[in-house]
C-alpha positions as CSV (number, residue, x, y, z in Angstrom):
1,M,-38.6,-33.0,-186.1
2,R,-39.6,-36.6,-186.7
3,V,-39.4,-39.1,-184.0
4,I,-40.2,-42.7,-184.1
5,V,-41.2,-44.4,-180.7
6,S,-40.9,-48.2,-180.1
7,G,-42.2,-50.5,-177.3
8,G,-44.1,-53.7,-177.2
9,G,-45.5,-56.4,-175.3
10,T,-46.7,-54.9,-172.1
11,A,-48.5,-51.5,-171.0
12,G,-45.2,-50.8,-168.9
13,H,-43.3,-50.0,-172.1
14,I,-46.4,-48.7,-174.2
15,N,-47.6,-46.1,-172.0
16,P,-44.3,-44.5,-171.3
17,A,-43.8,-44.4,-175.1
18,L,-47.2,-42.6,-175.6
19,S,-46.7,-40.4,-172.8
20,L,-43.1,-39.1,-174.6
21,A,-45.4,-38.9,-177.9
22,E,-47.7,-36.4,-176.0
23,E,-45.0,-34.5,-174.8
24,L,-43.2,-34.3,-178.0
25,Q,-46.4,-33.3,-179.9
26,A,-47.1,-30.6,-177.7
27,R,-43.8,-29.1,-178.5
28,G,-44.6,-29.3,-182.3
29,H,-42.8,-32.6,-183.2
30,E,-44.2,-35.3,-185.4
31,V,-44.4,-38.8,-183.6
32,R,-44.8,-42.2,-185.1
33,Y,-45.1,-45.6,-183.3
34,A,-43.6,-48.8,-184.3
35,G,-44.6,-52.0,-182.7
36,T,-45.5,-55.6,-183.8
37,P,-48.8,-56.4,-186.0
38,E,-51.1,-57.6,-183.2
39,G,-49.8,-56.2,-180.0
40,L,-51.7,-54.2,-177.1
41,E,-49.3,-51.2,-178.7
42,R,-51.2,-51.1,-181.8
43,R,-54.6,-50.5,-180.5
44,L,-53.2,-47.9,-178.1
45,A,-51.2,-46.1,-180.5
46,A,-54.4,-45.6,-182.5
47,Q,-56.5,-44.5,-179.9
48,A,-53.8,-42.1,-179.4
49,N,-54.0,-41.1,-183.4
50,L,-50.4,-42.1,-184.0
51,D,-49.3,-43.2,-187.3
52,Y,-48.2,-46.8,-187.0
53,E,-45.7,-49.1,-188.7
54,A,-45.4,-52.8,-187.7
55,F,-42.9,-55.2,-187.4
56,R,-42.6,-58.7,-186.3
57,A,-40.4,-60.0,-183.5
58,R,-40.4,-63.0,-181.2
59,G,-38.9,-64.0,-177.9
60,F,-37.0,-67.1,-177.3
61,D,-36.5,-70.0,-174.6
62,R,-32.7,-70.0,-173.6
63,A,-33.3,-73.6,-173.1
64,R,-34.1,-74.1,-176.6
65,P,-31.3,-73.0,-178.6
66,A,-33.4,-73.3,-181.9
67,S,-36.0,-70.8,-180.8
68,L,-32.9,-68.3,-180.4
69,L,-31.8,-69.0,-184.2
70,R,-35.5,-68.2,-185.3
71,A,-35.6,-65.3,-183.2
72,V,-32.3,-63.9,-184.7
73,G,-33.3,-64.8,-188.1
74,L,-36.7,-63.0,-187.8
75,A,-35.0,-60.1,-186.3
76,L,-32.3,-59.8,-189.1
77,G,-34.8,-59.7,-191.9
78,E,-37.2,-57.4,-189.9
79,T,-34.0,-54.9,-189.4
80,R,-33.6,-54.7,-193.3
81,R,-37.1,-53.6,-193.6
82,A,-37.0,-51.1,-190.9
83,R,-34.0,-49.4,-192.3
84,R,-35.9,-49.1,-195.6
85,W,-38.9,-47.5,-193.5
86,L,-36.5,-45.3,-191.3
87,S,-34.8,-43.8,-194.3
88,Q,-38.3,-43.3,-196.2
89,V,-39.6,-41.4,-193.6
90,R,-36.4,-39.4,-192.6
91,A,-36.6,-39.8,-188.8
92,N,-34.5,-37.5,-186.6
93,A,-34.3,-39.9,-183.8
94,V,-35.5,-43.2,-182.6
95,V,-36.5,-43.8,-178.8
96,T,-37.1,-47.7,-177.7
97,F,-38.9,-48.3,-174.6
98,G,-38.3,-52.5,-174.4
99,G,-39.8,-55.5,-175.6
100,Y,-38.5,-57.6,-178.7
101,V,-39.9,-55.0,-181.6
102,C,-37.1,-52.6,-180.4
103,L,-34.3,-54.9,-181.8
104,P,-35.0,-54.5,-185.6
105,V,-36.0,-51.1,-185.1
106,G,-33.1,-49.8,-182.7
107,R,-30.7,-51.9,-184.7
108,A,-32.1,-50.2,-188.1
109,A,-31.7,-46.6,-186.4
110,L,-27.8,-47.6,-185.6
111,A,-27.0,-48.8,-189.0
112,E,-28.8,-45.7,-190.5
113,R,-26.7,-43.6,-188.3
114,I,-30.0,-42.2,-186.9
115,P,-29.8,-40.9,-183.1
116,L,-31.1,-43.8,-180.7
117,V,-32.4,-43.0,-177.3
118,V,-33.3,-46.0,-174.9
119,H,-35.4,-45.7,-171.8
120,E,-35.6,-48.3,-169.3
121,Q,-38.5,-48.2,-166.9
122,N,-37.8,-50.7,-164.5
123,S,-34.7,-51.3,-162.0
124,V,-33.3,-54.0,-163.6
125,M,-33.0,-53.3,-167.6
126,G,-34.6,-55.6,-170.1
127,L,-32.4,-57.6,-172.9
128,A,-33.7,-55.5,-175.6
129,N,-32.8,-52.0,-174.0
130,R,-29.5,-53.5,-172.5
131,Y,-28.6,-54.7,-175.9
132,L,-29.2,-51.3,-177.7
133,A,-28.1,-49.3,-174.8
134,Q,-24.3,-50.0,-175.5
135,R,-24.4,-48.0,-178.7
136,A,-27.0,-45.6,-178.1
137,Q,-26.9,-41.6,-178.4
138,A,-28.3,-41.5,-174.8
139,V,-30.0,-43.8,-172.2
140,C,-32.4,-42.5,-169.9
141,L,-33.6,-44.6,-166.7
142,T,-36.0,-44.4,-164.3
143,Y,-34.0,-45.8,-161.3
144,A,-30.0,-45.3,-161.3
145,A,-29.7,-49.4,-160.2
146,A,-30.9,-50.0,-164.0
147,G,-27.7,-48.4,-165.1
148,Q,-25.1,-50.7,-162.9
149,G,-22.6,-52.7,-165.0
150,L,-23.8,-50.9,-168.1
151,S,-21.2,-50.4,-170.8
152,A,-23.0,-47.4,-172.6
153,R,-21.3,-45.1,-175.5
154,G,-23.4,-42.3,-174.9
155,P,-24.6,-40.2,-171.5
156,V,-26.7,-42.2,-169.1
157,A,-29.0,-40.2,-167.0
158,V,-32.1,-40.8,-164.8
159,T,-35.2,-38.7,-166.3
160,G,-38.0,-40.9,-164.4
161,N,-40.5,-42.8,-166.0
162,P,-43.3,-40.6,-168.2
163,V,-46.9,-40.5,-167.2
164,R,-49.5,-40.1,-169.6
165,A,-51.3,-36.4,-169.3
166,S,-54.6,-38.3,-168.4
167,V,-53.2,-39.4,-165.2
168,L,-51.9,-36.0,-164.1
169,S,-54.6,-33.8,-165.3
170,G,-57.6,-35.5,-163.0
171,S,-58.7,-33.5,-159.7
172,R,-59.9,-34.8,-156.7
173,A,-63.1,-33.4,-157.0
174,Q,-63.8,-34.9,-160.5
175,G,-62.5,-38.4,-159.5
176,R,-64.9,-38.3,-156.5
177,E,-67.5,-37.2,-158.7
178,M,-67.2,-39.9,-161.2
179,L,-67.4,-42.4,-158.6
180,G,-70.0,-41.3,-156.6
181,I,-68.1,-40.7,-153.3
182,P,-68.5,-37.9,-151.0
183,D,-65.8,-35.1,-150.7
184,D,-65.0,-35.6,-147.0
185,A,-64.7,-39.6,-147.5
186,L,-61.3,-41.7,-147.1
187,I,-60.8,-43.5,-150.1
188,L,-58.7,-46.8,-150.4
189,L,-57.7,-47.8,-153.8
190,V,-56.9,-51.3,-154.3
191,T,-55.7,-52.4,-157.9
192,G,-53.5,-55.4,-159.0
193,G,-52.6,-53.9,-162.6
194,S,-54.8,-54.7,-165.6
195,L,-54.8,-58.5,-165.1
196,G,-55.6,-58.5,-161.4
197,A,-53.6,-59.9,-158.2
198,R,-55.5,-62.9,-156.7
199,H,-53.3,-62.9,-153.3
200,V,-54.3,-59.0,-153.0
201,N,-57.7,-59.7,-154.0
202,D,-58.1,-62.4,-151.1
203,A,-56.0,-60.4,-148.6
204,V,-58.4,-57.4,-148.9
205,C,-61.7,-59.4,-148.7
206,G,-60.4,-61.2,-145.7
207,L,-60.1,-57.9,-144.1
208,K,-63.6,-56.7,-145.3
209,G,-65.4,-56.2,-141.7
210,R,-62.4,-54.6,-140.3
211,L,-62.4,-52.4,-143.3
212,L,-65.8,-51.4,-143.3
213,S,-65.7,-50.7,-139.3
214,H,-64.3,-47.4,-140.4
215,E,-66.8,-45.1,-140.5
216,G,-66.6,-42.7,-143.7
217,L,-64.0,-45.2,-145.4
218,H,-64.7,-46.1,-149.1
219,V,-62.8,-49.0,-150.8
220,V,-62.5,-48.6,-154.6
221,H,-61.7,-52.4,-155.4
222,V,-60.3,-53.0,-159.1
223,T,-60.1,-57.0,-159.1
224,G,-59.1,-57.6,-162.9
225,P,-61.4,-58.9,-165.2
226,N,-60.9,-62.6,-164.8
227,E,-61.5,-61.9,-160.6
228,L,-64.7,-60.1,-160.5
229,D,-66.9,-62.8,-160.4
230,R,-65.1,-64.5,-157.5
231,V,-64.5,-61.5,-155.7
232,R,-68.0,-60.7,-155.6
233,E,-69.1,-63.8,-154.5
234,T,-66.4,-63.9,-151.8
235,L,-67.4,-60.5,-150.5
236,A,-71.2,-61.1,-150.7
237,L,-71.7,-57.3,-149.9
238,T,-75.0,-56.2,-148.6
239,D,-76.7,-53.3,-150.4
240,D,-75.4,-51.0,-147.6
241,E,-71.8,-52.6,-147.9
242,A,-71.6,-52.3,-151.6
243,R,-72.4,-48.2,-151.0
244,R,-69.0,-48.1,-149.6
245,W,-67.4,-50.8,-151.5
246,H,-67.0,-50.1,-155.2
247,L,-66.1,-53.0,-157.3
248,F,-64.9,-53.2,-160.7
249,G,-63.0,-55.7,-162.9
250,Y,-61.7,-53.1,-164.9
251,Q,-61.4,-49.5,-164.8
252,D,-60.8,-47.3,-168.1
253,H,-60.4,-44.2,-165.9
254,M,-57.9,-45.3,-163.3
255,G,-56.4,-41.9,-163.3
256,A,-59.6,-40.5,-162.0
257,C,-59.5,-43.2,-159.6
258,M,-56.1,-42.3,-158.6
259,A,-56.7,-38.5,-158.0
260,A,-59.8,-39.4,-155.9
261,A,-57.8,-41.8,-153.6
262,D,-56.0,-41.0,-150.1
263,A,-54.1,-44.4,-150.6
264,V,-53.7,-47.3,-152.8
265,V,-52.7,-51.1,-152.6
266,S,-51.1,-51.9,-155.6
267,R,-48.5,-54.4,-157.6
268,A,-45.1,-52.7,-158.3
269,G,-45.0,-52.6,-162.2
270,A,-43.0,-49.4,-163.7
271,T,-46.3,-47.9,-165.1
272,S,-48.2,-48.3,-161.9
273,L,-45.2,-46.6,-159.6
274,A,-45.0,-44.2,-161.8
275,E,-48.7,-43.2,-161.8
276,I,-48.6,-43.6,-158.1
277,S,-45.6,-41.4,-157.6
278,A,-47.0,-38.8,-160.2
279,R,-50.2,-38.5,-158.1
280,A,-48.0,-38.5,-154.6
281,L,-50.3,-41.3,-153.7
282,P,-49.6,-43.1,-150.2
283,A,-49.1,-46.8,-151.2
284,L,-48.8,-50.2,-149.7
285,L,-47.0,-52.4,-152.7
286,V,-47.2,-55.9,-153.1
287,P,-44.5,-56.9,-156.1
288,F,-45.7,-59.8,-158.6
289,P,-43.0,-62.4,-157.6
290,H,-42.7,-63.7,-161.1
291,A,-41.9,-60.7,-162.9
292,T,-38.4,-61.1,-165.1
293,A,-35.5,-61.1,-162.7
294,D,-37.9,-60.0,-159.9
295,H,-37.9,-56.7,-161.2
296,Q,-41.0,-55.2,-159.3
297,T,-39.6,-56.0,-156.1
298,A,-36.2,-54.1,-157.2
299,N,-38.6,-51.4,-158.2
300,A,-40.7,-51.4,-154.9
301,R,-37.5,-51.5,-152.8
302,S,-36.1,-48.1,-154.5
303,Y,-39.4,-46.7,-154.0
304,V,-39.7,-47.7,-150.3
305,D,-36.3,-46.9,-149.5
306,A,-37.1,-43.2,-150.5
307,G,-39.8,-43.1,-148.0
308,C,-42.8,-43.1,-150.5
309,A,-44.4,-46.7,-149.7
310,F,-44.5,-49.9,-147.6
311,M,-43.9,-53.1,-149.2
312,V,-44.9,-56.5,-148.3
313,P,-44.1,-59.7,-150.5
314,D,-46.9,-61.3,-152.2
315,A,-46.4,-64.5,-150.2
316,E,-47.1,-62.4,-147.0
317,V,-50.4,-60.6,-148.0
318,E,-52.7,-62.7,-145.8
319,G,-50.4,-62.4,-142.9
320,E,-50.3,-59.6,-139.9
321,R,-47.7,-57.3,-141.6
322,F,-50.0,-56.5,-144.4
323,A,-52.9,-55.7,-142.2
324,E,-50.6,-53.8,-140.1
325,W,-49.3,-51.5,-142.9
326,L,-52.8,-51.0,-144.4
327,F,-54.5,-50.1,-141.3
328,T,-51.5,-47.5,-140.6
329,L,-52.1,-46.2,-144.1
330,I,-55.8,-45.7,-143.4
331,E,-55.5,-44.6,-139.6
332,S,-52.4,-42.3,-139.7
333,D,-52.7,-38.7,-141.6
334,E,-49.1,-38.3,-140.6
335,V,-47.9,-41.4,-142.2
336,R,-49.8,-40.4,-145.3
337,R,-48.6,-37.0,-145.4
338,Q,-44.9,-37.9,-145.0
339,Q,-45.2,-40.6,-147.9
340,A,-46.6,-38.1,-150.2
341,A,-44.5,-35.4,-149.5
342,C,-41.6,-38.4,-150.4
343,A,-43.2,-39.3,-153.3
344,R,-43.5,-35.3,-154.4
345,A,-39.8,-35.3,-154.0
346,Q,-39.1,-37.9,-156.9
347,Q,-40.8,-35.1,-159.3
348,T,-42.0,-37.9,-161.5
349,S,-44.6,-35.6,-163.0
350,G,-41.5,-33.8,-164.7
351,A,-40.4,-36.9,-166.4
352,A,-42.0,-36.8,-169.9
353,G,-40.4,-33.3,-170.3
354,R,-36.9,-34.5,-168.9
355,L,-37.0,-37.6,-171.4
356,A,-38.3,-34.9,-174.3
357,D,-35.1,-32.8,-173.7
358,A,-33.0,-35.7,-173.9
359,V,-34.6,-36.8,-177.1
360,E,-34.3,-33.2,-178.5
361,R,-30.6,-33.0,-177.5
362,A,-30.0,-36.2,-179.4
363,A,-31.8,-35.4,-182.6
364,A,-29.9,-32.0,-182.9
365,S,-27.0,-34.5,-183.7
366,S,-28.8,-35.7,-186.6
367,P,-27.7,-34.6,-190.3
368,R,-31.7,-34.7,-190.9
369,S,-32.2,-32.0,-188.1
């Protein structure tokens, strides 16, 4: 079977696509990636050794009608080119994960009568996915809320958000060996995602003395590349403090860090939450407030309601509630056990398999199968 996966713009769309590709390849299927010419997905797909086809795509500003016309014109032209490509490679199924590049690829699949599967990572469905989902063979969700009001032709199922094998495979011992942290230490991981989070960085820096007063606590602090120098200056760590406060601008081995950690402070992007859930890591979530349709808050609320985490709005991270819940996570073994148990009940680690099952069912209806 030959499957095309497509998603672009952010790692939140790309990583689940790569996770599905891993699962499908493990089952003996061929996978190719359709993305933009210069997007992050091109580099990540190359790292995953996936054949890549580039299609141009552009967003639009609702306040500027001319930008919509240009975007639609480009999508129409690229749809024609995508139809020729899909026919040439004889695809059995196409799976879209979001981003504007999915529009020409998904529309081409529909025009060629190739089964289309849409996967939505967030609690609020993106524009491209919502458009394609209405005619897709199947729609797969991370959160049931994303399907509210959706008029879909095919079945809608909650499969969860796929997580790459590299995140799942790391062990606690391996992660701690990589970080140089003792086995008996308590580790707090702080991360604002690939770009960092200034409010989170400032809040944690402001609690430096109280955090380091906990004997045996180690802080693994991933600031974001642009924040590293400022945070380092703010913390002004002595040599002794730096032995327990591990500062990184970016971390290529986040899976190992999560495996090593006992609790995490994080944004609530779809990929971050899926990885936290898959590792059953107790969490304090600070949603990015300017995400489209405030979807990070919606993501976090679903996770918090399931008992897996605490949540504090970005505007309140330097207040008392953030500190209260942070130190509850650090000081209460019982709270961490409860949150970890609730996270395991989400069964996120099996999401790639459930999505692959849905893709195989859709592809089985294709004349090319």
